[in-house]
C-alpha positions in Angstrom: -31.8 33.1 -13.8 -31.3 31.2 -10.6 -32.1 32.5 -7.2 -28.4 32.6 -6.4 -27.7 34.7 -9.5 -30.6 37.0 -8.8 -29.4 37.6 -5.2 -25.9 38.3 -6.4 -27.1 40.7 -9.1 -29.0 42.6 -6.4 -25.8 42.8 -4.3 -23.9 44.1 -7.2 -26.5 46.8 -8.0 -26.7 47.9 -4.4 -22.9 48.1 -3.8 -21.3 48.9 -7.2 -21.0 52.6 -6.8 -20.0 52.5 -3.1 -17.3 49.9 -3.9 -15.9 52.0 -6.7 -15.7 55.0 -4.4 -14.1 52.9 -1.7 -11.4 51.5 -4.1 -10.7 55.0 -5.3 -10.3 56.2 -1.7 -7.5 53.6 -1.3 -5.5 55.6 -3.8 -5.9 53.3 -6.8 -5.3 54.9 -10.1 -8.7 56.0 -11.5 -8.0 53.9 -14.7 -7.8 50.8 -12.5 -10.8 51.3 -10.2 -13.3 49.4 -12.5 -10.8 46.5 -12.9 -10.3 46.1 -9.1 -14.1 46.3 -8.6 -14.7 43.7 -11.2 -12.1 41.4 -9.6 -13.7 41.9 -6.2 -17.1 40.9 -7.6 -15.6 37.9 -9.4 -14.0 36.7 -6.1 -17.2 37.3 -4.2 -19.2 35.3 -6.8 -16.9 32.4 -6.6 -17.3 32.4 -2.8 -21.0 33.2 -2.8 -22.2 29.7 -1.9 -20.5 30.0 1.4 -21.5 33.6 1.9 -25.2 33.2 2.5 -24.7 34.0 6.2 -23.0 37.3 5.6 -24.9 40.1 7.3 -23.2 43.0 5.5 -22.3 42.2 1.9 -21.0 45.7 1.3 -18.4 45.4 4.1 -17.5 41.9 2.8 -16.9 43.3 -0.8 -14.9 46.2 0.6 -12.7 43.7 2.5 -12.1 41.7 -0.7 -11.3 44.9 -2.6 -8.9 46.1 0.2 -7.1 42.8 0.1 -6.8 43.0 -3.7 -5.3 46.5 -3.5 -2.9 45.4 -0.7 -1.7 42.4 -2.6 -1.1 44.4 -5.8 0.7 47.1 -3.8 2.9 44.4 -2.2 3.7 42.9 -5.6 4.6 46.3 -7.0 6.9 47.0 -4.0 8.6 43.6 -4.4 9.1 44.2 -8.1 10.6 47.7 -7.4 13.0 46.3 -4.7 14.2 43.7 -7.3 14.8 46.4 -9.9 16.6 48.6 -7.4 
């Protein structure tokens, strides 16, 4: 395992539970919390090369998760307006 992967694995281990609780606090259906967390970790992993200067990875992951939830909520609202 590369140093990059080891560091990212450590970040996941340190933040997984807290990120799941944060996502749930945003009102996400409990059945979707793990999916949103996984998507947040995937996005973070793709951007990890440029993230080496991040002082608070937990806050960065929460911001990613918040944006995912907001984007999904906006999509659902648009879809509902079209159906109405």
